ZAMAR-990564 format. One record per atom (N, C-alpha, C): residue number from 0; residue in one letter; atom name; x, y, z. Coordinates in steps of 0.001 Angstrom, whole numbers. Layout:
N
+-----+----+----+---------+---------+---------+
!   i ! aa ! at !      xx !      yy !      zz !
+-----+----+----+---------+---------+---------+
! NUM !  A ! CA !       X !       Y !       Z !
...
+-----+----+----+---------+---------+---------+
//
This chain:
74
+-----+----+----+---------+---------+---------+
!   i ! aa ! at !      xx !      yy !      zz !
+-----+----+----+---------+---------+---------+
!   0 !  M !  N !  -20650 !    2633 !      49 !
!   0 !  M ! CA !  -19113 !    1969 !     174 !
!   0 !  M !  C !  -18493 !    3547 !     444 !
!   1 !  H !  N !  -17496 !    3437 !    1544 !
!   1 !  H ! CA !  -16715 !    4517 !    1586 !
!   1 !  H !  C !  -15449 !    4157 !    1365 !
!   2 !  L !  N !  -14808 !    5029 !     166 !
!   2 !  L ! CA !  -13258 !    4838 !    -237 !
!   2 !  L !  C !  -12646 !    5790 !     342 !
!   3 !  D !  N !  -11023 !    5482 !     424 !
!   3 !  D ! CA !  -10378 !    6469 !     958 !
!   3 !  D !  C !   -9744 !    7288 !      23 !
!   4 !  P !  N !   -9132 !    8251 !    -205 !
!   4 !  P ! CA !   -8603 !    9139 !   -1113 !
!   4 !  P !  C !   -7518 !    8107 !   -1971 !
!   5 !  L !  N !   -6885 !    7425 !   -1633 !
!   5 !  L ! CA !   -5853 !    6946 !   -2532 !
!   5 !  L !  C !   -6811 !    5694 !   -3277 !
!   6 !  Q !  N !   -7772 !    5216 !   -2772 !
!   6 !  Q ! CA !   -8482 !    3950 !   -3400 !
!   6 !  Q !  C !   -9251 !    4559 !   -4610 !
!   7 !  R !  N !   -9816 !    5972 !   -4575 !
!   7 !  R ! CA !  -10521 !    6513 !   -5627 !
!   7 !  R !  C !   -9600 !    6896 !   -6718 !
!   8 !  L !  N !   -8217 !    7288 !   -6513 !
!   8 !  L ! CA !   -7204 !    7431 !   -7312 !
!   8 !  L !  C !   -6873 !    6265 !   -8078 !
!   9 !  L !  N !   -6385 !    5088 !   -7590 !
!   9 !  L ! CA !   -5951 !    4013 !   -8049 !
!   9 !  L !  C !   -7354 !    3119 !   -8469 !
!  10 !  R !  N !   -7035 !    2676 !   -9567 !
!  10 !  R ! CA !   -7965 !    1459 !  -10033 !
!  10 !  R !  C !   -7275 !     257 !  -10632 !
!  11 !  W !  N !   -7331 !    -804 !   -9791 !
!  11 !  W ! CA !   -6570 !   -2270 !   -9637 !
!  11 !  W !  C !   -7327 !   -2989 !  -10980 !
!  12 !  I !  N !   -6201 !   -3384 !  -12119 !
!  12 !  I ! CA !   -6855 !   -3717 !  -13289 !
!  12 !  I !  C !   -6278 !   -5253 !  -13328 !
!  13 !  P !  N !   -7265 !   -6303 !  -13398 !
!  13 !  P ! CA !   -7016 !   -7546 !  -13603 !
!  13 !  P !  C !   -5908 !   -7944 !  -14402 !
!  14 !  V !  N !   -5151 !   -8892 !  -14645 !
!  14 !  V ! CA !   -4145 !   -8927 !  -15604 !
!  14 !  V !  C !   -4956 !   -9697 !  -16927 !
!  15 !  E !  N !   -6258 !  -10509 !  -16469 !
!  15 !  E ! CA !   -6917 !  -10859 !  -17554 !
!  15 !  E !  C !   -7752 !   -9859 !  -18730 !
!  16 !  E !  N !   -7503 !   -8492 !  -17953 !
!  16 !  E ! CA !   -8249 !   -7411 !  -18704 !
!  16 !  E !  C !   -6876 !   -6743 !  -19602 !
!  17 !  S !  N !   -5962 !   -6444 !  -19011 !
!  17 !  S ! CA !   -5261 !   -5705 !  -19406 !
!  17 !  S !  C !   -3780 !   -5775 !  -19077 !
!  18 !  L !  N !   -2688 !   -5548 !  -19581 !
!  18 !  L ! CA !   -1327 !   -5771 !  -19195 !
!  18 !  L !  C !    -522 !   -4099 !  -19635 !
!  19 !  P !  N !     161 !   -3607 !  -18477 !
!  19 !  P ! CA !     997 !   -2871 !  -18551 !
!  19 !  P !  C !    1972 !   -2932 !  -19673 !
!  20 !  D !  N !    2520 !   -1516 !  -20036 !
!  20 !  D ! CA !    3827 !   -1957 !  -21364 !
!  20 !  D !  C !    4772 !   -2558 !  -20744 !
!  21 !  A !  N !    5369 !   -3105 !  -21412 !
!  21 !  A ! CA !    6424 !   -3804 !  -21276 !
!  21 !  A !  C !    7474 !   -2959 !  -20649 !
!  22 !  D !  N !    8143 !   -3192 !  -19194 !
!  22 !  D ! CA !    9240 !   -2996 !  -18488 !
!  22 !  D !  C !    8842 !   -1499 !  -17805 !
!  23 !  Q !  N !    7373 !   -1274 !  -17978 !
!  23 !  Q ! CA !    6864 !      20 !  -17302 !
!  23 !  Q !  C !    6683 !    -327 !  -15778 !
!  24 !  T !  N !    7385 !     199 !  -14818 !
!  24 !  T ! CA !    7133 !    -105 !  -13343 !
!  24 !  T !  C !    5999 !     167 !  -12912 !
!  25 !  V !  N !    5134 !    -677 !  -12206 !
!  25 !  V ! CA !    3929 !    -517 !  -11669 !
!  25 !  V !  C !    3598 !   -1221 !  -10206 !
!  26 !  L !  N !    2534 !    -860 !   -9810 !
!  26 !  L ! CA !    2119 !   -1611 !   -8531 !
!  26 !  L !  C !    1579 !   -3069 !   -8664 !
!  27 !  T !  N !    1871 !   -3828 !   -8281 !
!  27 !  T ! CA !    1526 !   -5000 !   -8405 !
!  27 !  T !  C !     699 !   -5867 !   -7244 !
!  28 !  Y !  N !    -258 !   -6433 !   -7123 !
!  28 !  Y ! CA !    -964 !   -7328 !   -6283 !
!  28 !  Y !  C !    -477 !   -9019 !   -6374 !
!  29 !  L !  N !    -405 !   -9156 !   -5221 !
!  29 !  L ! CA !      14 !  -10995 !   -5338 !
!  29 !  L !  C !    -461 !  -11188 !   -4213 !
!  30 !  P !  N !   -1722 !  -11489 !   -3967 !
!  30 !  P ! CA !   -2478 !  -12437 !   -2654 !
!  30 !  P !  C !   -1792 !  -13528 !   -2218 !
!  31 !  I !  N !   -1624 !  -14192 !   -3096 !
!  31 !  I ! CA !    -979 !  -15497 !   -3016 !
!  31 !  I !  C !     296 !  -15548 !   -2052 !
!  32 !  D !  N !     324 !  -16381 !    -584 !
!  32 !  D ! CA !    1359 !  -16498 !     174 !
!  32 !  D !  C !    2257 !  -15160 !     484 !
!  33 !  S !  N !    1254 !  -13916 !     694 !
!  33 !  S ! CA !    2026 !  -12868 !     919 !
!  33 !  S !  C !    1230 !  -12335 !    1955 !
!  34 !  D !  N !    2326 !  -11825 !    2844 !
!  34 !  D ! CA !    1673 !  -10985 !    4099 !
!  34 !  D !  C !    1704 !   -9550 !    3969 !
!  35 !  E !  N !    2410 !   -9130 !    2888 !
!  35 !  E ! CA !    2452 !   -7777 !    1895 !
!  35 !  E !  C !    2208 !   -8009 !     587 !
!  36 !  P !  N !     912 !   -7820 !     125 !
!  36 !  P ! CA !     568 !   -8243 !   -1215 !
!  36 !  P !  C !     950 !   -7348 !   -2251 !
!  37 !  V !  N !    1392 !   -5821 !   -1908 !
!  37 !  V ! CA !    1360 !   -4844 !   -2689 !
!  37 !  V !  C !    2690 !   -4371 !   -3164 !
!  38 !  W !  N !    3332 !   -4603 !   -4132 !
!  38 !  W ! CA !    4716 !   -4331 !   -4124 !
!  38 !  W !  C !    4835 !   -3773 !   -5891 !
!  39 !  P !  N !    6064 !   -2859 !   -6023 !
!  39 !  P ! CA !    6685 !   -2476 !   -7177 !
!  39 !  P !  C !    7067 !   -3666 !   -8162 !
!  40 !  G !  N !    6763 !   -3686 !   -9309 !
!  40 !  G ! CA !    6979 !   -4619 !  -10285 !
!  40 !  G !  C !    6613 !   -4392 !  -11907 !
!  41 !  Y !  N !    7234 !   -5263 !  -12530 !
!  41 !  Y ! CA !    7198 !   -4912 !  -14076 !
!  41 !  Y !  C !    6747 !   -6186 !  -14796 !
!  42 !  W !  N !    6030 !   -5932 !  -16012 !
!  42 !  W ! CA !    5785 !   -7001 !  -16929 !
!  42 !  W !  C !    7063 !   -7153 !  -18055 !
!  43 !  D !  N !    7399 !   -7835 !  -18385 !
!  43 !  D ! CA !    8434 !   -7943 !  -19353 !
!  43 !  D !  C !    8008 !   -8291 !  -20808 !
!  44 !  G !  N !    6751 !   -8574 !  -21129 !
!  44 !  G ! CA !    6201 !   -8890 !  -22206 !
!  44 !  G !  C !    6006 !  -10296 !  -22158 !
!  45 !  E !  N !    6198 !  -10969 !  -21087 !
!  45 !  E ! CA !    6292 !  -12431 !  -21155 !
!  45 !  E !  C !    5765 !  -12924 !  -19579 !
!  46 !  R !  N !    6788 !  -12267 !  -18769 !
!  46 !  R ! CA !    6097 !  -12633 !  -17061 !
!  46 !  R !  C !    6354 !  -11578 !  -16189 !
!  47 !  W !  N !    5942 !  -11780 !  -15101 !
!  47 !  W ! CA !    5817 !  -10504 !  -14294 !
!  47 !  W !  C !    7164 !  -10832 !  -13334 !
!  48 !  F !  N !    7937 !   -9635 !  -12950 !
!  48 !  F ! CA !    8657 !   -9732 !  -12053 !
!  48 !  F !  C !    8877 !   -8475 !  -10877 !
!  49 !  S !  N !    9549 !   -8756 !   -9884 !
!  49 !  S ! CA !    9309 !   -7818 !   -8706 !
!  49 !  S !  C !   10361 !   -6892 !   -9081 !
!  50 !  A !  N !   10706 !   -5804 !   -8536 !
!  50 !  A ! CA !   11422 !   -4588 !   -8780 !
!  50 !  A !  C !   13057 !   -4990 !   -8608 !
!  51 !  E !  N !   12980 !   -6113 !   -7590 !
!  51 !  E ! CA !   14274 !   -6886 !   -7379 !
!  51 !  E !  C !   14531 !   -7914 !   -8257 !
!  52 !  G !  N !   13598 !   -7918 !   -9293 !
!  52 !  G ! CA !   13885 !   -9051 !  -10082 !
!  52 !  G !  C !   13750 !  -10429 !  -10015 !
!  53 !  F !  N !   12739 !  -10821 !   -9235 !
!  53 !  F ! CA !   12260 !  -12038 !   -8800 !
!  53 !  F !  C !   11293 !  -12344 !   -9738 !
!  54 !  E !  N !   11131 !  -13600 !  -10332 !
!  54 !  E ! CA !    9708 !  -13543 !  -10937 !
!  54 !  E !  C !    8565 !  -13967 !   -9930 !
!  55 !  I !  N !    7384 !  -13055 !  -10317 !
!  55 !  I ! CA !    6261 !  -13253 !   -8903 !
!  55 !  I !  C !    4843 !  -13683 !   -9819 !
!  56 !  V !  N !    3725 !  -14071 !   -9101 !
!  56 !  V ! CA !    2284 !  -14139 !   -9715 !
!  56 !  V !  C !    1451 !  -13085 !   -9181 !
!  57 !  V !  N !    1400 !  -12337 !  -10335 !
!  57 !  V ! CA !     434 !  -11185 !  -10206 !
!  57 !  V !  C !   -1281 !  -11034 !  -10712 !
!  58 !  T !  N !   -2200 !  -10777 !   -9794 !
!  58 !  T ! CA !   -3534 !  -11005 !  -10288 !
!  58 !  T !  C !   -3773 !   -9595 !  -10783 !
!  59 !  H !  N !   -3560 !   -8504 !  -10029 !
!  59 !  H ! CA !   -4104 !   -7321 !  -10706 !
!  59 !  H !  C !   -2733 !   -5955 !  -10541 !
!  60 !  W !  N !   -2838 !   -5235 !  -10998 !
!  60 !  W ! CA !   -1886 !   -4249 !  -10974 !
!  60 !  W !  C !   -2288 !   -2943 !  -11266 !
!  61 !  T !  N !   -1775 !   -1535 !  -11122 !
!  61 !  T ! CA !   -2253 !    -275 !  -11408 !
!  61 !  T !  C !    -523 !     768 !  -11438 !
!  62 !  E !  N !   -1236 !    1723 !  -12039 !
!  62 !  E ! CA !     -51 !    2750 !  -12310 !
!  62 !  E !  C !     -65 !    3183 !  -11018 !
!  63 !  F !  N !    1082 !    3871 !  -10628 !
!  63 !  F ! CA !    1628 !    4922 !   -9764 !
!  63 !  F !  C !     830 !    6084 !   -9878 !
!  64 !  P !  N !     715 !    6386 !   -8716 !
!  64 !  P ! CA !    -258 !    8005 !   -8956 !
!  64 !  P !  C !     911 !    9085 !   -9082 !
!  65 !  E !  N !     671 !   10278 !   -9835 !
!  65 !  E ! CA !    1513 !   11401 !  -10373 !
!  65 !  E !  C !    2065 !   11615 !   -8679 !
!  66 !  P !  N !    3187 !   12201 !   -9045 !
!  66 !  P ! CA !    3908 !   12793 !   -7655 !
!  66 !  P !  C !    3350 !   14343 !   -7350 !
!  67 !  P !  N !    3356 !   14382 !   -6363 !
!  67 !  P ! CA !    2994 !   15755 !   -5764 !
!  67 !  P !  C !    3932 !   16952 !   -6902 !
!  68 !  E !  N !    3130 !   18249 !   -6906 !
!  68 !  E ! CA !    3866 !   19215 !   -7990 !
!  68 !  E !  C !    4891 !   19961 !   -6953 !
!  69 !  A !  N !    6339 !   20144 !   -7404 !
!  69 !  A ! CA !    7150 !   20491 !   -6566 !
!  69 !  A !  C !    6952 !   21987 !   -6230 !
!  70 !  R !  N !    6998 !   22327 !   -4877 !
!  70 !  R ! CA !    7174 !   23556 !   -4421 !
!  70 !  R !  C !    8464 !   24151 !   -4273 !
!  71 !  H !  N !    8764 !   25314 !   -4979 !
!  71 !  H ! CA !    9842 !   26022 !   -5111 !
!  71 !  H !  C !   10147 !   26579 !   -3849 !
!  72 !  G !  N !   11387 !   26592 !   -3222 !
!  72 !  G ! CA !   11723 !   27070 !   -2084 !
!  72 !  G !  C !   11337 !   26830 !    -818 !
!  73 !  A !  N !   10941 !   25170 !    -853 !
!  73 !  A ! CA !   10349 !   24474 !     361 !
!  73 !  A !  C !   11442 !   23766 !     739 !
+-----+----+----+---------+---------+---------+
//
């Protein structure tokens, strides 16, 4: 099975397995009734919310990858 580089960096975690720290912004996967199922969101300790503050139903989540190193003088 071929995985592109981003897929190798990200591990989608089922919500039944683990949850992120409360109020940590992560990438969420919402496959139900969504044309674009991947969005930033957060777990508030009780419920999931989109980055815009709407309550959402999440099946999986992953942390954002580390940003690239800053290049000085670029």
